[in-house]
C-alpha positions in Angstrom: 14.5 -3.7 15.5 13.6 -7.1 14.1 11.0 -9.6 14.5 10.4 -13.0 13.7 6.7 -12.3 12.7 5.0 -15.3 11.2 4.9 -14.5 7.2 3.0 -16.1 4.4 3.3 -16.7 0.8 -0.3 -17.3 -0.2 -1.2 -18.5 -3.5 -4.0 -18.0 -6.3 -5.3 -21.8 -5.7 -6.1 -20.8 -1.8 -9.2 -19.6 -0.6 -7.2 -17.4 2.2 -6.0 -15.2 -0.6 -9.1 -14.6 -1.6 -10.1 -13.9 1.6 -7.4 -11.8 3.2 -7.4 -9.8 -0.5 -11.2 -8.7 0.8 -10.6 -8.1 4.3 -7.9 -5.7 2.9 -10.3 -4.4 0.3 -12.6 -3.3 2.9 -10.5 -2.0 5.2 -9.8 0.0 2.2 -13.5 1.7 2.1 -13.5 2.2 5.7 -9.9 3.9 6.6 -9.7 6.5 3.7 -13.5 7.7 5.1 -11.9 8.2 8.5 -8.8 10.1 6.9 -10.2 12.3 4.8 -12.2 13.8 7.6 -9.2 15.5 8.2 -8.2 18.3 6.0 -6.0 16.9 3.3 -6.0 13.8 5.2 -6.1 11.7 2.3 -3.2 12.9 0.4 -1.3 13.3 4.1 -1.6 10.0 5.1 -2.1 7.8 1.9 -4.4 5.3 3.8 -4.7 2.7 0.8 -0.7 2.3 0.8 -0.6 1.4 4.9 -3.2 -1.6 4.3 -1.5 -2.9 0.5 2.1 -2.7 2.1 0.8 -4.7 5.5 -1.0 -7.2 3.5 1.8 -7.6 0.7 4.4 -8.2 3.3 2.5 -10.5 5.6 0.4 -12.5 3.3 2.4 -12.1 -0.1 2.3 -10.5 -3.2 -0.6 -12.1 -4.6 -2.5 -11.1 -1.8 -1.3 -7.5 -2.3 -2.0 -7.3 -5.8 -5.3 -8.5 -5.9 -6.2 -5.7 -3.2 -3.9 -3.3 -4.7 -5.9 -3.7 -8.2 -8.9 -4.0 -6.3 -9.0 -1.3 -3.8 -9.0 1.7 -5.4 -11.7 0.7 -8.1 -14.2 -0.4 -5.5 -13.6 2.6 -4.0 -14.1 5.1 -6.2 -17.5 2.7 -7.5 -18.4 3.5 -3.8 -17.4 6.7 -2.5 -16.1 8.7 -6.1 -13.1 8.8 -4.2 -9.8 8.7 -5.7 -11.0 11.0 -8.6 -11.2 9.3 -11.8 -8.1 11.2 -13.4 -5.9 9.7 -10.2 -7.1 6.4 -10.2 -4.7 4.6 -13.0 -2.0 6.6 -11.2 -3.2 5.5 -7.7 -3.6 1.9 -9.1 0.0 1.6 -10.4 1.8 2.9 -7.4 -0.3 0.7 -5.4 0.4 -2.3 -7.8 4.7 -1.6 -7.5 3.9 -1.0 -3.4 2.7 -4.5 -3.5 5.1 -6.3 -5.5 8.2 -4.6 -3.8 6.6 -5.7 -0.6 6.0 -8.9 -1.0 8.6 -10.2 -3.2 11.2 -8.2 0.1 9.5 -10.6 2.3 9.8 -13.7 0.7 13.2 -13.2 -0.2 14.2 -11.8 3.9 11.7 -13.6 5.3 12.0 -11.3 8.4 10.3 -7.7 9.5 12.7 -4.9 10.6 12.3 -1.3 10.2 14.9 -0.9 7.3 13.6 -3.2 5.5 10.1 -1.5 5.4 11.9 1.9 5.1 13.6 0.5 2.3 10.4 -1.0 0.2 8.8 2.2 1.1 11.4 4.3 -0.6 12.0 2.0 -3.0 8.0 1.7 -4.1 7.8 6.0 -3.9 10.9 6.0 -6.4 9.5 3.6 -8.9 6.0 4.9 -8.2 6.9 8.1 -8.5 8.8 7.3 -12.0 5.3 5.6 -13.2 3.4 8.6 -12.1 6.2 10.7 -14.0 5.9 8.3 -17.2 1.9 8.6 -17.1 1.2 12.1 -16.4 4.3 13.9 -17.5 4.5 15.9 -14.6 6.8 15.9 -11.4 4.9 18.2 -8.9 2.3 15.1 -7.4 5.6 12.9 -7.0 7.1 15.7 -5.0 4.1 16.3 -2.9 4.4 12.2 -2.2 7.2 13.2 0.2 6.1 17.1 0.8 3.0 17.2 1.5 2.6 12.7 2.5 5.5 12.3 4.8 3.1 11.5 7.7 1.9 8.6 5.7 5.1 7.5 4.5 5.5 7.4 8.5 2.9 5.5 9.3 3.0 3.1 6.4 6.3 2.4 8.0 5.4 2.0 11.4 2.1 0.7 11.3 3.5 -2.3 8.9 6.1 -3.0 11.2 3.4 -3.1 14.1 0.7 -4.8 11.9 3.0 -7.7 10.8 4.7 -7.9 14.1 1.0 -8.0 16.2 -1.5 -9.4 13.7 
């Protein structure tokens, strides 16, 4: 499945960059609240990742990077989630996801399920290595695949649909 969806590479000197990043941060305040209504919904679905992945793939790594840095911090300040101890790891993983997604979209200039699957897997592996380096424990990284597989699936399908129809 491939689409000729319109992809953008916005720069820091464009107002649209900050507008879209703000939209994604706002989405990352509302969406996790909905998923946290489901028991273990935040861990299982990783809603911040879906928004960052779709935003970075559609509008470029710079928009994704802004949203990846701001989303967990704003969320923590407003809701207390993610917990302070998880904030550093989550931010790192979201930054990696934004960079991988944005650079992949910029290089290939198309949206396909295999590309998005590759982005998700590459970001999970790189993010897992970063998490291992920061925490020294592998349990949370393994949890991303054992408990978090519905979220990984949601990221792939959701990003494909958002990039195709947004």
